[in-house]
Structures are given as structure tokens and as C-alpha cells.
FIBAKE-564803 format. One record per residue (C-alpha): residue number from 0; y, x, z. Coordinates in steps of 0.05 Angstrom, whole numbers, plus 5000, padded with zeros to 4 digits. Layout:
(rec NUM, (Y, X, Z))
...
//
This chain:
(rec 0, (4052, 1208, 7806))
(rec 1, (3984, 1232, 7781))
(rec 2, (3932, 1177, 7784))
(rec 3, (3859, 1190, 7765))
(rec 4, (3827, 1123, 7752))
(rec 5, (3766, 1155, 7719))
(rec 6, (3740, 1179, 7787))
(rec 7, (3688, 1134, 7820))
(rec 8, (3698, 1139, 7896))
(rec 9, (3636, 1137, 7940))
(rec 10, (3626, 1064, 7957))
(rec 11, (3552, 1056, 7972))
(rec 12, (3538, 1061, 8046))
(rec 13, (3610, 1044, 8065))
(rec 14, (3595, 0972, 8087))
(rec 15, (3623, 0949, 8020))
(rec 16, (3609, 0876, 8002))
(rec 17, (3611, 0896, 7929))
(rec 18, (3565, 0956, 7932))
(rec 19, (3521, 0945, 7994))
(rec 20, (3509, 0870, 7987))
(rec 21, (3443, 0885, 7953))
(rec 22, (3410, 0848, 7895))
(rec 23, (3339, 0869, 7911))
(rec 24, (3350, 0936, 7876))
(rec 25, (3395, 0992, 7902))
(rec 26, (3407, 1015, 7830))
(rec 27, (3441, 0951, 7809))
(rec 28, (3511, 0966, 7784))
(rec 29, (3560, 0917, 7815))
(rec 30, (3617, 0891, 7772))
(rec 31, (3623, 0824, 7806))
(rec 32, (3667, 0809, 7868))
(rec 33, (3741, 0819, 7854))
(rec 34, (3758, 0885, 7887))
(rec 35, (3773, 0948, 7848))
(rec 36, (3734, 1013, 7845))
(rec 37, (3800, 1051, 7846))
(rec 38, (3829, 1086, 7906))
(rec 39, (3892, 1053, 7934))
(rec 40, (3959, 1083, 7918))
(rec 41, (3975, 1147, 7958))
(rec 42, (4032, 1110, 7992))
(rec 43, (3985, 1057, 8020))
(rec 44, (3933, 1109, 8042))
(rec 45, (3988, 1148, 8077))
(rec 46, (4016, 1086, 8112))
(rec 47, (3947, 1063, 8136))
(rec 48, (3927, 1133, 8158))
(rec 49, (3990, 1142, 8198))
(rec 50, (3981, 1074, 8229))
(rec 51, (3909, 1091, 8249))
(rec 52, (3931, 1156, 8282))
(rec 53, (3974, 1116, 8331))
(rec 54, (3908, 1106, 8368))
(rec 55, (3924, 1039, 8399))
(rec 56, (3908, 0979, 8355))
(rec 57, (3947, 0925, 8391))
(rec 58, (3977, 0858, 8373))
(rec 59, (4027, 0864, 8316))
(rec 60, (4092, 0830, 8297))
(rec 61, (4130, 0819, 8232))
(rec 62, (4192, 0861, 8221))
(rec 63, (4253, 0855, 8176))
(rec 64, (4226, 0913, 8135))
(rec 65, (4161, 0875, 8122))
(rec 66, (4198, 0811, 8102))
(rec 67, (4247, 0850, 8058))
(rec 68, (4189, 0884, 8022))
(rec 69, (4160, 0816, 8004))
(rec 70, (4225, 0783, 7983))
(rec 71, (4248, 0845, 7945))
(rec 72, (4183, 0849, 7906))
(rec 73, (4184, 0777, 7883))
(rec 74, (4258, 0782, 7865))
(rec 75, (4246, 0844, 7823))
(rec 76, (4179, 0827, 7791))
(rec 77, (4184, 0752, 7785))
(rec 78, (4257, 0731, 7788))
(rec 79, (4241, 0689, 7849))
(rec 80, (4289, 0689, 7907))
(rec 81, (4246, 0677, 7968))
(rec 82, (4278, 0669, 8036))
(rec 83, (4244, 0703, 8095))
(rec 84, (4243, 0636, 8132))
(rec 85, (4197, 0607, 8079))
(rec 86, (4141, 0658, 8094))
(rec 87, (4082, 0642, 8138))
(rec 88, (4030, 0696, 8150))
(rec 89, (3957, 0680, 8139))
(rec 90, (3890, 0717, 8143))
(rec 91, (3879, 0706, 8069))
(rec 92, (3892, 0663, 8008))
(rec 93, (3827, 0623, 8015))
(rec 94, (3842, 0606, 8088))
(rec 95, (3912, 0585, 8065))
(rec 96, (3881, 0539, 8013))
(rec 97, (3838, 0506, 8066))
(rec 98, (3896, 0501, 8115))
(rec 99, (3939, 0469, 8061))
(rec 100, (3885, 0418, 8045))
(rec 101, (3879, 0401, 8119))
(rec 102, (3954, 0395, 8130))
(rec 103, (3973, 0357, 8067))
(rec 104, (3915, 0308, 8059))
(rec 105, (3868, 0264, 8098))
(rec 106, (3792, 0260, 8096))
(rec 107, (3771, 0220, 8035))
(rec 108, (3833, 0237, 7994))
(rec 109, (3822, 0260, 7922))
(rec 110, (3843, 0331, 7905))
(rec 111, (3849, 0356, 7833))
(rec 112, (3823, 0422, 7808))
(rec 113, (3817, 0447, 7737))
(rec 114, (3748, 0477, 7723))
(rec 115, (3720, 0527, 7711))
(rec 116, (3756, 0555, 7772))
(rec 117, (3749, 0603, 7830))
(rec 118, (3690, 0576, 7870))
(rec 119, (3724, 0570, 7939))
(rec 120, (3767, 0515, 7908))
(rec 121, (3706, 0470, 7912))
(rec 122, (3691, 0491, 7984))
(rec 123, (3761, 0478, 8012))
(rec 124, (3758, 0408, 7982))
(rec 125, (3687, 0386, 7997))
(rec 126, (3676, 0421, 8063))
(rec 127, (3740, 0391, 8090))
(rec 128, (3715, 0321, 8074))
(rec 129, (3759, 0309, 8014))
(rec 130, (3738, 0283, 7946))
(rec 131, (3735, 0325, 7883))
(rec 132, (3776, 0302, 7823))
(rec 133, (3760, 0348, 7765))
(rec 134, (3802, 0358, 7704))
(rec 135, (3763, 0408, 7662))
(rec 136, (3803, 0457, 7622))
(rec 137, (3798, 0453, 7547))
(rec 138, (3772, 0516, 7511))
(rec 139, (3808, 0518, 7445))
(rec 140, (3806, 0577, 7398))
(rec 141, (3783, 0624, 7453))
(rec 142, (3838, 0602, 7502))
(rec 143, (3839, 0553, 7559))
(rec 144, (3889, 0495, 7559))
(rec 145, (3905, 0441, 7609))
(rec 146, (3881, 0370, 7595))
(rec 147, (3945, 0333, 7611))
(rec 148, (3917, 0265, 7594))
(rec 149, (3861, 0274, 7644))
(rec 150, (3909, 0302, 7696))
(rec 151, (3955, 0243, 7690))
(rec 152, (3897, 0194, 7695))
(rec 153, (3874, 0226, 7760))
(rec 154, (3945, 0225, 7788))
(rec 155, (3955, 0153, 7768))
(rec 156, (3889, 0138, 7801))
(rec 157, (3913, 0162, 7868))
(rec 158, (3898, 0236, 7874))
(rec 159, (3941, 0266, 7929))
(rec 160, (3940, 0340, 7916))
(rec 161, (3929, 0390, 7860))
(rec 162, (3901, 0460, 7870))
(rec 163, (3932, 0505, 7817))
(rec 164, (3901, 0572, 7799))
(rec 165, (3956, 0614, 7767))
(rec 166, (3940, 0662, 7735))
(rec 167, (3874, 0627, 7723))
(rec 168, (3809, 0655, 7751))
(rec 169, (3759, 0664, 7717))
(rec 170, (3789, 0648, 7648))
(rec 171, (3847, 0697, 7652))
(rec 172, (3900, 0649, 7627))
(rec 173, (3972, 0664, 7646))
(rec 174, (4004, 0595, 7642))
(rec 175, (4068, 0591, 7602))
(rec 176, (4133, 0563, 7630))
(rec 177, (4126, 0503, 7585))
(rec 178, (4055, 0488, 7608))
(rec 179, (4075, 0493, 7681))
(rec 180, (4137, 0449, 7673))
(rec 181, (4095, 0396, 7638))
(rec 182, (4046, 0398, 7696))
(rec 183, (4101, 0397, 7748))
(rec 184, (4136, 0338, 7717))
(rec 185, (4071, 0298, 7723))
(rec 186, (4064, 0319, 7796))
(rec 187, (4135, 0298, 7812))
(rec 188, (4127, 0232, 7775))
(rec 189, (4064, 0212, 7814))
(rec 190, (4081, 0244, 7881))
(rec 191, (4025, 0295, 7878))
(rec 192, (4034, 0358, 7920))
(rec 193, (4013, 0426, 7894))
(rec 194, (3978, 0485, 7927))
(rec 195, (3987, 0544, 7881))
(rec 196, (3939, 0602, 7887))
(rec 197, (3980, 0658, 7855))
(rec 198, (3942, 0717, 7883))
(rec 199, (3935, 0748, 7814))
(rec 200, (4009, 0740, 7797))
(rec 201, (4022, 0815, 7791))
(rec 202, (3961, 0829, 7748))
(rec 203, (3990, 0806, 7682))
(rec 204, (3989, 0845, 7618))
(rec 205, (4056, 0864, 7585))
(rec 206, (4053, 0812, 7530))
(rec 207, (4054, 0756, 7582))
(rec 208, (4096, 0734, 7641))
(rec 209, (4076, 0700, 7705))
(rec 210, (4122, 0643, 7727))
(rec 211, (4116, 0624, 7801))
(rec 212, (4107, 0549, 7799))
(rec 213, (4155, 0537, 7856))
(rec 214, (4209, 0579, 7823))
(rec 215, (4215, 0532, 7763))
(rec 216, (4256, 0477, 7797))
(rec 217, (4277, 0453, 7865))
(rec 218, (4235, 0391, 7854))
(rec 219, (4173, 0433, 7843))
(rec 220, (4188, 0478, 7902))
(rec 221, (4196, 0416, 7946))
(rec 222, (4123, 0395, 7934))
(rec 223, (4090, 0464, 7934))
(rec 224, (4055, 0512, 7980))
(rec 225, (4047, 0579, 7945))
(rec 226, (3990, 0625, 7969))
(rec 227, (4001, 0699, 7959))
(rec 228, (3978, 0768, 7980))
(rec 229, (3983, 0841, 7961))
(rec 230, (3907, 0846, 7966))
(rec 231, (3886, 0836, 7894))
(rec 232, (3946, 0873, 7865))
(rec 233, (3938, 0936, 7908))
(rec 234, (3863, 0933, 7925))
(rec 235, (3870, 0920, 8000))
(rec 236, (3830, 0856, 8011))
(rec 237, (3795, 0885, 8072))
(rec 238, (3862, 0887, 8109))
(rec 239, (3866, 0811, 8112))
(rec 240, (3941, 0809, 8099))
(rec 241, (3967, 0747, 8063))
(rec 242, (4023, 0697, 8066))
(rec 243, (4044, 0628, 8043))
(rec 244, (4113, 0612, 8016))
(rec 245, (4139, 0542, 8031))
(rec 246, (4212, 0522, 8022))
(rec 247, (4204, 0449, 8042))
(rec 248, (4215, 0448, 8118))
(rec 249, (4169, 0388, 8128))
(rec 250, (4111, 0419, 8089))
(rec 251, (4122, 0485, 8124))
(rec 252, (4120, 0452, 8193))
(rec 253, (4055, 0416, 8175))
(rec 254, (4024, 0481, 8150))
(rec 255, (4049, 0522, 8209))
(rec 256, (4024, 0470, 8259))
(rec 257, (3954, 0477, 8228))
(rec 258, (3958, 0553, 8233))
(rec 259, (3977, 0547, 8306))
(rec 260, (3922, 0496, 8321))
(rec 261, (3869, 0544, 8295))
(rec 262, (3902, 0605, 8327))
(rec 263, (3908, 0641, 8261))
(rec 264, (3979, 0666, 8267))
(rec 265, (3962, 0738, 8289))
(rec 266, (3982, 0793, 8240))
(rec 267, (3931, 0846, 8222))
(rec 268, (3949, 0912, 8254))
(rec 269, (3947, 0949, 8187))
(rec 270, (3976, 0892, 8145))
(rec 271, (4052, 0902, 8151))
(rec 272, (4053, 0978, 8138))
(rec 273, (4005, 0970, 8080))
(rec 274, (4046, 0913, 8050))
(rec 275, (4111, 0952, 8057))
(rec 276, (4080, 1013, 8024))
(rec 277, (4051, 0969, 7969))
(rec 278, (4113, 0931, 7951))
(rec 279, (4164, 0987, 7962))
(rec 280, (4127, 1049, 7937))
(rec 281, (4066, 1031, 7895))
(rec 282, (4094, 1001, 7831))
(rec 283, (4077, 1063, 7789))
(rec 284, (4005, 1058, 7813))
(rec 285, (4002, 0985, 7792))
(rec 286, (4030, 1000, 7723))
(rec 287, (3977, 1053, 7713))
(rec 288, (3922, 1006, 7736))
(rec 289, (3945, 0950, 7689))
(rec 290, (3945, 0997, 7629))
(rec 291, (3875, 1023, 7648))
(rec 292, (3846, 0953, 7658))
(rec 293, (3875, 0929, 7592))
(rec 294, (3843, 0989, 7558))
(rec 295, (3777, 0972, 7592))
(rec 296, (3783, 0901, 7566))
(rec 297, (3794, 0926, 7495))
(rec 298, (3733, 0971, 7502))
(rec 299, (3690, 0914, 7529))
(rec 300, (3712, 0865, 7476))
(rec 301, (3698, 0916, 7421))
(rec 302, (3630, 0933, 7451))
(rec 303, (3608, 0861, 7456))
(rec 304, (3632, 0847, 7385))
(rec 305, (3591, 0905, 7357))
(rec 306, (3529, 0904, 7402))
(rec 307, (3523, 0831, 7424))
(rec 308, (3558, 0788, 7371))
(rec 309, (3525, 0725, 7398))
(rec 310, (3569, 0732, 7460))
(rec 311, (3642, 0712, 7458))
(rec 312, (3692, 0744, 7507))
(rec 313, (3751, 0701, 7527))
(rec 314, (3806, 0753, 7523))
(rec 315, (3844, 0755, 7589))
(rec 316, (3920, 0751, 7592))
(rec 317, (3920, 0770, 7665))
(rec 318, (3874, 0788, 7724))
(rec 319, (3824, 0845, 7717))
(rec 320, (3768, 0798, 7700))
(rec 321, (3734, 0784, 7633))
(rec 322, (3702, 0716, 7622))
(rec 323, (3645, 0719, 7571))
(rec 324, (3613, 0660, 7536))
(rec 325, (3538, 0673, 7535))
(rec 326, (3517, 0602, 7517))
(rec 327, (3485, 0626, 7452))
(rec 328, (3432, 0660, 7495))
(rec 329, (3411, 0589, 7516))
(rec 330, (3393, 0612, 7586))
(rec 331, (3399, 0568, 7649))
(rec 332, (3436, 0598, 7708))
(rec 333, (3373, 0623, 7744))
(rec 334, (3348, 0658, 7681))
(rec 335, (3416, 0689, 7668))
(rec 336, (3415, 0718, 7738))
(rec 337, (3345, 0745, 7726))
(rec 338, (3369, 0778, 7661))
(rec 339, (3425, 0812, 7699))
(rec 340, (3394, 0832, 7765))
(rec 341, (3322, 0846, 7746))
(rec 342, (3323, 0867, 7673))
(rec 343, (3392, 0898, 7662))
(rec 344, (3401, 0919, 7735))
(rec 345, (3474, 0898, 7735))
(rec 346, (3513, 0847, 7775))
(rec 347, (3566, 0806, 7739))
(rec 348, (3585, 0737, 7766))
(rec 349, (3542, 0681, 7739))
(rec 350, (3587, 0626, 7714))
(rec 351, (3559, 0562, 7744))
(rec 352, (3591, 0580, 7811))
(rec 353, (3657, 0563, 7779))
(rec 354, (3636, 0492, 7762))
(rec 355, (3593, 0458, 7711))
(rec 356, (3640, 0482, 7656))
(rec 357, (3622, 0553, 7675))
(rec 358, (3548, 0547, 7660))
(rec 359, (3527, 0597, 7608))
(rec 360, (3585, 0644, 7623))
(rec 361, (3591, 0710, 7660))
(rec 362, (3651, 0742, 7694))
(rec 363, (3658, 0817, 7690))
(rec 364, (3702, 0858, 7737))
(rec 365, (3739, 0908, 7693))
(rec 366, (3774, 0945, 7750))
(rec 367, (3728, 1005, 7750))
(rec 368, (3722, 1073, 7717))
(rec 369, (3706, 1069, 7643))
(rec 370, (3639, 1106, 7651))
(rec 371, (3615, 1053, 7700))
(rec 372, (3636, 0996, 7654))
(rec 373, (3603, 1030, 7594))
(rec 374, (3538, 1040, 7632))
(rec 375, (3537, 0967, 7655))
(rec 376, (3550, 0941, 7585))
(rec 377, (3497, 0986, 7555))
(rec 378, (3446, 0962, 7606))
(rec 379, (3464, 0890, 7591))
(rec 380, (3458, 0900, 7516))
(rec 381, (3391, 0936, 7523))
(rec 382, (3362, 0880, 7565))
(rec 383, (3384, 0826, 7516))
(rec 384, (3358, 0866, 7456))
(rec 385, (3291, 0878, 7492))
(rec 386, (3283, 0803, 7500))
(rec 387, (3296, 0793, 7426))
(rec 388, (3243, 0844, 7405))
//
């Protein structure tokens, strides 16, 4: 398979959230929201095109082929034997997080998250009338670690649920088996259920391995709802195809009841064929993307070290995101946004949206052609250097 990841497809004027959102300047280069500037694998393009040519876009069902594509993928890539009966379809991972919060907790319950973390984690807690219980991650030698003492204190204090981001967004940590087992043992001890957002599970660099939390023991599986999708892995977020994996029949019934109550059980017309093509035929495409993104990270880290030594990149072990510590610039969030949008004419993600611990950081999307990344970094460096002169 020949894959040209250096080509930048036309994205402006395509109703793209990433490119057409607008930042007050049409020339702003967007390296923010987590979708890729790479064309999907040829197998997915073919499957979706053929589906479109059917000409009738009616209600859609799951098939054995669809279920086998999912179970086969997780068995091959992650040594996790999922049963088809554990799978519940969902419009997306974020809706699944919210549905899990609603089905497993009551208003006023405390829910644990580990910040800095993907911003919708805050929304699904607070906008559902639950209370936030934060256990900030510890940044040690350029790598995030869990604060087990704080986690245990929150669990002992009555927290009912933990939202786990694995691999971690925005910090790029791929949690080790030992870290996850230690966390799981605490959850079992204190009767805390877990909702695991593992949407980035396939985007892990070769030196690391993703361990599905629920795969580590029957006890962990019994307390866990795992939220998954091919969307980040294969760049198909616009198809709204996602699923939750729940082996505990009681938890699955609670989750499914909530799906039915909100009438969210319909399957996207393009979702099953795209998922089948992704999991059955697109692994070579994924391997090429992972190698390219890792090369982009090496380029970005080297560039920042040479051109902007005051900034410290947190080297990612997984995801296609680079978390950069800009606290030496001593800029509040509003000023950091101005530096990006107005002076550098680039759009990275400003870190305070990931929690207080994210203030002074930026998140850069590395899933783009090298020329685009280089131009964005050069603009950023020029803007910072102009301020210093």
C-alpha cells in the first residue's frame, strides 16, 4: 500500500470544524482539534463511497461482520477477548461518558478525574449535576504519574466513580500495567466504578503498550464501562460511530436503559461499513500514520529545543498530540491565546481548558503533513522572538 502522508488535502471550505471554525483570521493554521489532516485509508474511502452509492440512507442494523471486526481487532491488537454481547453502540465516546455518569451515579455524587485531562470530562460531571473530585497528575521528570495517595483519599471520602483517560489526553501517557493494577485495586477496595475513555488505545508508539483496563482482571471488568471508537485511530470522527464494552450484565443493563431512554440506539448509516473496513483492512495505513506522527514529534521536540529552549515538550508515549509546557513565558491564558491567534496566526489548544493544572501549556496536533507542522512552529517561534526583541 502506497500512502502519501505529506499531501495536505483541501480542507478549507469543506464545513470542517478544524479548518472552517475561524479564529478571526482565515490564514490561521489550525493544529488544534483532534482530527488528522491525512486522508483515510483507501479501504475506508472505498467502503463509504460504495455505501453512498446505494442512494437510500435508511435505518441501519448491526451485523455479525461488524461485531466480528470489533472483537477481532481487540483480540489481535490488545489481547482482549471481547464478547459481542458486551458491545453497545453509541453516537460517540463523549456521549458514552455522559451516559455512564447518568446511569452509574446520582446527582450530587462525587466523581474523580485526574487533571489535566480532556475538557469534556469536566462537562459530563458538572453539567449532569455531579460533583468534581480532582486528583491532579504529578509531573515528574517530564512524565505524568498518578497520585495514588490523593486517589485513595477521595475514594475513602465517598467518591462513587472514576473517569479514566487511557492513553492520557493531553499528556500523552500510556499507563503501564503496574500503574493500572494499582489503580484498579484501589477502586475494587473502595467500591468505585470506572468509566475508561480508551479512544486513543490504538495510537501508541512501538516502545509502549496499551492495556485495556477491563482486560486486566475479572474484578476490574466487573466495575468498568470502556468507551471506544475507531474514530481517532482511523480519522473518521464525522461518522459518529462508537461503542461501549461492558461485561457486567447489571452495568450494561443500566447503560443500555439510558441509551434507550434518550433514543440514542440508532446506528449511523456509514458507521458499520467504515468500522469493518477500518478494523479488517486498514492496519497498514495505521502503522504508516504512527511512524509518521512519531517522526513529527521528534521534529517538533528538536525544533522547540533549538529555537524555543524556554518551552518544554512533554514527550508523548501515545496519541498524536504534543503537550508543551510554556509556563516560562509567564503568560495568562488570554494572552497565550492572543500570542497564538493574533501574532503567530496559528491555533494550538490553550491548556487551561484541561483544568487548572493545564494553565501555561499548549496542545499541538501532530497528525498533519510535516510542511504544515514546520510552518506552524516557525510562526510560533517568530512571534515569541518578536516579543522578546
